[in-house]
N, C-alpha and C positions, 0 to 999 in steps of 0.2 A: 504492500499499499503506501501511496505517496501523498504529501501535501500540496503537490503541483496542482494548479487550476486545470481541469479537461474538461472536453466536451461530454455529455452524457453518453452518449454511445460509448465512447473508449472507457469511460469510467465504470459504467455498469457492466460491460464485457470483462473487465477484470473481476469485479466484485463477484459477478456470478459463476464465472466460468475459469478463473483464473486457477493456478495449483492449488491454493488454498480458498477457493471460492465458494459461495454459498451452495452453489448444485453439486460440489464436491463431497459435502458432508455426509456420513454415513446414513442418518435417520431419513435423507431423501426429502422430496416435496412434500409426501404425507405427513412429515413431523410439524409442518408448519401452516398448511391450509388443505382445505377439504375440496376435492375437485368433485365431477359427476361419477367418476370411476371409483371413488371412496364412498360416496353416497348410498349407492346401491348397488347389487349386482344386475338388475335389471338393464343398467347402461351397457355392459359388457355383453349381456345377452343379444341386446338390440345391434350392438356392432356386429356380432357373431351373424345375425339374420342378414345383416347387410352383405358381410362376406359371401354368404350363401348365395345371395341374390346377384352377388358380381361374378361368381364363379359361373353360375347358371347364365349369365349374360354373354360371358365369354365361350359358353359351350365347353367348359373345363372341369375335369375332375380332380385336377392339381391346381393349386392357387396360392399366391403369394399374400401375405400379411406384414404390413409394415408400420410398427408402431413409432412414431416420431415423438422425440422428446419423452421416452418410454416411463422417466421415474425410476422406480425400482420394479418395473415390469408388471405392474398390477394389472393394466387393462389388458396386455396380450395374454398374461395367465389367465384371466376372467374370460376372454374370447374362446381359447383352446378350450376350458372347462366348459363350456356353454354349448358348443358346437354340436355336440351328439342331441341335445335335446332340441336344437334349433334347426333340424333337418341337415346337418352336416355329418353325418355317420360316416358316409362313404367319402368324404372330401379329405384330400390328402393337403395340408397345410405347411406350407414353408414359411416359418414365423422369424421375424427379425424386430429386435429392440434395438432402436437408434438411440443412444443417449452417451454423454461425455463421460460421466461418473464411470466407476469400476462395475461390473456385472457383480450383482447381489448374491449370495450364498443361497442355496436352496432353490435357485429359479429353475422352472421346467427345461431340462435339456433338450428339448426340441426346439428352444428359441435361440437363435444365434444373435449373440450381443457384437454390437457395431458402433463405431463413432458417425459414421456416415451412412445414408441410405444407400442399398445395393443399387446398381443400376440395371436397366432391362427387365424388372419386375412385371409380372402380370398378376393383376389383382387389386388388392386395397391397400392403400397407403392412408391412414389416420393419424391426424395430428389434432391431440386433444390437449389444449392449453399450451401450445408449442409456440405459436407466434405472438402472444403476448410477453414473452420472455425473450425474444430477439432485441436486442438493445437497439435504440434509434437515437439518432439526435434530437434535442429539444431546442424549439425557436420561442422567441418571445418578441414582440412588436415595441420597440421603444416609442418615446414621446413624440418623436419626428415621424411615426409611421415606417420606420426601417425594421425590417424583421431581422433578428440577430440571434445566433448561437447562444445557448445557455450554458455558462460552465459552471461546474461545480467542484467542491473541495471534498476529496473523498473521506476524510477523517471524519468531518461532521456535517456534510449535506449543505453546507453555506454555498450561495450561488452568486454569480454576477453575470453581465452580459458580456458577451466577446463580440468577434467581428460579423459583419452583415453575412446573412446565408445567401450562397451563390450558385452557380451551376446546376446539376442536376437536383440538388435539394430546393433549391429556389423554384424551379419548373414544377417539382412536385407539390410543392405548396400552392402554388397558383392554381392548379389543377384539382388538386383533392382537398387542400385545407386553406382557403384564403382567409387572410386574418379579418377578424371584426374591429381592429382599431387596436389603439395604444393599450399595453396591458395584458393583452390577450396571448395565448401561449398555444403551442401546436407540438405533437410528437411527429415528427418526420418519417412517415411510414416507408420510405425507398427500401432500406434495408430489409424490412419484412416483405413487400412486393418481390425483391429479387430472391430471397430466401424460399418464398412459396412457390416462384416460377422455377427455381432449381428442384424443389422436391417434386413438382409435377413432372418434369422432364426426366425424372428417373424411372417412370412407368412406361412400359412399350404398350400396355393395354390394361383398361382397368378403369378404377375410380379413386380419386384422391379427395379427402374431407379435411376440412380444417374447422375445429369446433373451438370458439373462443368469445370473450367481452369483445363487443363490437360496436361501433358506430357508422355511420354513412355519411354521406358529404352535407345531405340537407340537415342535419342533426349533431354536425360536431360539439364538442363540449368549448366552450370560449377560452377555458382556462386548462385545458388539458386533463390527463387523469394519470399521469405517474404517482405512484405510492409504493408502499413498502408493507412486507407482511412477516411476521415472525410469532412462531407459536401460537398461531391460530387468531392473532390480532393484527388489525391494520395499525402501522407505524410510520413515522416520517421516512420517504426515502433517502436512506443515507448508503453510499455505496463504498460501504467500509468492509463487505463480505458477512455481515452480522445478519442480512434480512434478505427476503426475495424483493426484486425489483420488477414490477409490472406496469404495463400500459394498456389501456384497451386498444384493439386492433380495428385499423380501417379496413375493414374486409372487402368493401367495394373495391376499392384499388389494388388489393391482394386478388380480386376475380378477375379484374383486366390483365393483371401481369401474368395471370396463369394461361391464358390462352381462351378459346371459345368455348362453349358448351359448358358455361358457369350456371350453376344456380345458388342463389341466397336466401334463406330462411332462418326461421327461430329454432332452436332447439325443440320448443314446443311442438310445433308443426311436425318436424324431421322424427321425433321420436313416436308421435300418434301413428306417422304412417308405417312405421316400424313397429307397431302392437303396443306401445307404451302410454297408456291413456289416462291412468288414474281415477278410472271409475270404481266406485266402490260395488261389492259384491251386494247379490239381491239377498235381503234380510231373511227370506225364506230358507237360505242356505245354514244358517244358524241352528233351524231346527233340525235338518236333516243331517248335516254334517258340522259339528260344531267346530271340530279342530279345522277343518278345511275352511271354514268361514274365517277363523282367527288367521291363516294364514294368508287368504286372498284379502283380508283387510288389513294385513301388514303391508302385502305386496302393493296395494293402493296406495297406500299412504307414501310409500317410497316413489311410485309413480308419480304422484301429484307433486313431490318435491322437486323431481328431475324436470317436470313440466310447468311450474309454477310461474305466473305472471311476477315481475318484479323479483325474480330469483333467477336459477339455473334455467328455467324455460326461455330466459330472454337472451341466452347465449346464442351467438350466431352460427348457423352451419353453413361454410361454402362447401360444394361439391362441383368437382371438376372431372368429366369424363375425357377420358383418352382412348 
């Protein structure tokens, strides 16, 4: 760590992914925040259903599953476990977990652990809350209306304005996040667009899906969304390696960068199409099968959390067909 002033992209990159960065810690992301994967096994089951559909669309009985930003392998493990019950009994799956941290002990031996996504795969590439942790520059409009890079001091998170935003970053802001005036901030999503386009390009055929906190051009937050998380609590974003650093994703820009055949919708819509509705079981089941009713009620509660308005249901799902 250094006390030299840096741009947010550089500082966050070191804090999250450096040799002693936040994502290198043994507890993994699950030790600090809860994603849809951790909320319910229904999420992994839905992804398993999507994998089966993708294989059927390819006319293949062998298919690849790539889990981008795999954490400690929770999603890929859950999908493999759910496949038999979701129509995947006869399906051969080559599973890849893409993560910079070391492979966790006890992970299913069928999962190949890798630092970069494999090239030329046929199947499903799934990126759950990956893009929000791709570091980006932060810009702020000064009193004269000039958009300038925000510099940060890693030791304490103090900020000051740097030079004017120029080149590709300036073009991205003009197209995707024009300033509303002095004092307004923006997270420049160009590195995420490039990361997503690179991930999509690894597929020779199939479907790429990005699931994340999102906003679109007509609804950009005027002061940005950069924040930190530690041990389940939101904290000030200090790039010293002690906390997660995250910012919502301009998924509409990523969709344009990934190529044609892109669709953008909410998690609520996507999961309902995959059979996760949150509907309560009929009360009559309580008298004919009390234990089954309790299980169905618990499942409905978990589904409701995954699809709730104002919560996980508002996550964006970007799907890109190749």
